[in-house]
C-alpha positions in Angstrom: -22.4 -107.8 64.4 -19.1 -106.0 64.2 -17.8 -102.5 65.2 -17.1 -100.1 62.3 -13.9 -99.1 64.0 -12.3 -97.1 66.7 -14.1 -93.9 67.6 -12.5 -91.9 70.3 -10.6 -91.8 73.6 -12.0 -89.9 76.6 -9.7 -87.9 78.9 -10.5 -85.7 81.9 -8.8 -82.3 81.9 -8.5 -79.6 84.6 -9.4 -76.6 82.3 -11.6 -77.2 79.3 -10.7 -73.9 77.5 -7.0 -74.4 78.0 -7.1 -78.1 76.8 -9.0 -77.0 73.6 -6.3 -74.5 72.8 -3.4 -76.9 73.7 -4.6 -79.8 71.6 -5.0 -77.3 68.7 -1.6 -75.7 69.1 0.3 -78.9 69.6 -1.5 -81.4 67.4 -3.9 -79.4 65.2 -7.1 -80.7 66.7 -10.3 -78.6 66.5 -13.3 -78.4 68.8 -16.3 -79.7 66.8 -18.9 -80.3 69.5 -19.5 -79.4 73.2 -22.1 -80.2 75.8 -22.6 -80.9 79.4 -24.5 -82.9 82.0 -26.1 -81.1 84.9 -26.1 -82.5 88.5 -29.5 -84.1 88.0 -28.6 -86.0 84.9 -25.2 -87.0 86.5 -27.0 -88.5 89.5 -29.2 -90.6 87.2 -26.0 -92.2 85.9 -24.3 -92.7 89.3 -23.2 -96.2 88.4 -21.3 -94.9 85.4 -19.6 -91.8 86.8 -19.2 -92.9 90.5 -19.1 -89.3 91.7 -20.7 -87.5 94.6 -24.2 -85.9 94.0 -24.3 -82.3 93.0 -21.4 -82.5 90.4 -21.7 -81.5 86.8 -19.5 -81.9 83.8 -18.7 -80.1 80.6 -17.4 -82.1 77.6 -16.4 -81.7 74.0 -15.0 -83.5 71.0 -11.8 -82.5 69.4 -11.3 -83.7 65.8 -7.8 -84.5 64.5 -6.6 -83.0 61.1 -7.0 -86.3 59.4 -9.7 -87.9 61.6 -9.5 -89.3 65.1 -11.4 -87.9 68.1 -10.5 -87.0 71.6 -13.3 -86.4 74.1 -12.4 -84.0 76.9 -14.2 -83.8 80.2 -14.0 -81.0 82.8 -15.8 -81.8 86.0 -17.2 -79.2 88.4 -14.9 -80.5 91.2 -12.5 -83.3 91.9 -13.0 -86.1 94.4 -10.6 -88.6 96.0 -12.2 -91.8 94.6 -10.6 -94.8 92.9 -11.1 -94.9 89.2 -13.0 -91.6 89.1 -13.8 -89.8 85.9 -13.0 -86.4 87.4 -9.2 -87.2 87.8 -7.0 -86.0 84.9 -6.1 -88.9 82.6 -7.5 -91.5 80.2 -10.6 -93.3 81.3 -12.3 -95.0 78.4 -12.2 -95.8 74.7 -15.1 -95.8 72.2 -16.0 -98.0 69.3 -18.2 -97.0 66.3 -21.2 -99.3 65.8 -24.5 -99.3 64.1 -27.8 -99.9 66.0 -27.1 -99.2 69.7 -30.3 -101.1 70.7 -29.1 -104.4 69.3 -25.7 -104.0 70.9 -27.3 -103.1 74.2 -29.5 -106.1 74.1 -26.7 -108.5 73.0 -24.3 -107.3 75.7 -27.0 -107.2 78.4 -27.4 -110.9 77.9 -23.7 -111.7 78.7 -22.7 -112.6 82.2 -19.1 -111.2 81.7 -20.2 -107.7 80.8 -21.3 -105.0 83.3 -23.7 -102.5 81.7 -23.3 -99.1 83.3 -26.2 -97.1 81.7 -29.0 -97.4 79.3 -28.6 -96.0 75.8 -28.5 -92.2 75.7 -28.9 -89.7 72.8 -26.9 -86.5 72.6 -26.3 -84.3 69.5 -27.7 -87.0 67.2 -25.5 -89.8 68.5 -26.6 -92.8 70.6 -24.2 -94.3 73.2 -23.9 -96.4 76.3 -21.1 -97.7 78.6 -20.1 -101.0 79.9 -17.1 -102.8 81.5 -15.3 -105.7 79.9 -14.4 -108.8 82.0 -11.2 -107.0 83.2 -13.1 -103.9 84.3 -12.0 -101.7 81.3 -14.5 -99.0 80.5 -15.8 -99.1 76.9 -18.3 -96.9 75.2 -20.3 -97.9 72.1 -21.5 -95.0 69.9 -23.6 -94.8 66.8 -22.9 -91.4 65.2 -25.7 -91.9 62.6 -25.5 -89.2 60.0 -22.4 -87.6 61.6 -20.3 -90.7 60.8 -19.4 -90.0 57.2 -18.6 -86.2 57.6 -16.3 -86.9 60.5 -14.6 -89.8 58.7 -14.2 -88.2 55.3 -14.2 -84.4 55.8 -12.5 -83.9 59.2 -9.9 -81.3 58.0 -12.5 -79.1 56.5 -14.9 -79.5 59.4 -12.1 -78.6 61.8 -11.2 -75.4 59.8 -14.8 -74.1 59.8 -15.4 -74.9 63.5 -12.2 -73.1 64.5 -13.1 -70.0 62.4 -16.8 -70.1 63.2 -18.9 -71.6 66.0 -15.9 -72.3 68.4 -13.6 -69.4 67.5 -13.6 -68.0 71.0 -11.8 -71.1 72.3 -8.7 -70.1 70.2 -8.2 -66.5 71.3 
């Protein structure tokens, strides 16, 4: 099994709306997806997020003009923990793969990998997180049908999302 390639980098921001506009104005990125996790779902993934109970997160994917994704996270509050997701900065990278179930099984059998959550499904994509032997946070993601449009039609998708569904973020 091999990864299809690099998928995205995840960063935490202080202000979701401001970050969307900034990445658009500076680099030409467009918001193409947004979502969130409520406090209950966050608490079920405590090992992954390492945050106090009661917190929630809003996240979104920004697509570059010629491909490439940045995932931004805005947490409901900040906390003074080591290696916390809710501190501004880079916290993980993601690889495109096919068949999350096989990858999860394969990596679960390794003694040098720490699995942080079971496979999840959001917006038609399957994903899970683990740490490599040095503690680096890695996400594997299967985009399924979204893989080819993002790879081959990113400029067009970005244009329509900026003018349509997510136009309020660019006012």
